[in-house]
N, C-alpha and C positions, 0 to 999 in steps of 0.2 A: 586481490579481492575485487567482484564483480559490484559494481552498486547501478541501481534504479531509481527512478521516479517512480510512484504507481499513483495513477490517477483515478478516484474513486467516487461512484456514483451511489449514494446511498439513499435507502427510502426517506420519503419525506419526514423532516423532522428529527433525523435520526443521526445527521451529521456528528455532532457534537460526541455522542455516546461511540459511532464509529471510530472516530479519530483517537479517541480515548483508548479504545479495545484494542486498536491496530498497532498504537503505540506500545502496547504490554507484550506484541510479538515478539520472540526472539529474531534478532536480524534486521529488526526495525532500528533504524537510525533516528527519524523524526516523523510525527505523523500532526498534520494542521489541518482543521477543518476552514474552507476559504468560500469566496464567492465567486461567481461563474459557471461555466460548463459542469466543472466537476465539482463537489461537496468535501472531497478530501484529497489532500497531497501527503504522501508517504515516501520517505527515501528508506530503502533498504540495502542491504550488503549481503552477499557470502561469497564462499571461496571460489565456486564456479557458476558458469552460466545455468547447468542443469541444475545446482542446488536453491539457483535464484529462482528458477522456474518451480520449484518445489514449493519453495517458501510461499511464492505467491498463490500456487492453487492450493496447496494442503494446509496452508495456516490463514493467508491475509483471506481469500476467499471464503474461507469458512466462517469469519465474523459475522454474527448478526447483523442485518441491518444494509449489509452491501448488496448491491446491485449489478453492478459490473466495474470492471478495472479493464485500465489501460496500463500497459508495464513499458515504460521509456527507459531502455538502457544507457549508461552512460558510456560513451564513445573514449573519452580522455579524462581521467579523472585528474 
């Protein structure tokens, strides 16, 4: 399994709703709203790197209220 942390910038005032919606996406292990330069940090996993990319692009980035994402792939789980 390939794991990654997805750093998410959300629309103003939408971090809690975005974190909850991302948490419900299949393949997402956890999702929390945080303080700092990003509003939400999610942890996700998929069988392959290609499937992880599809998860981020087709499912996570489709969540309403997300402005931008940055995916950080785990090197050694």
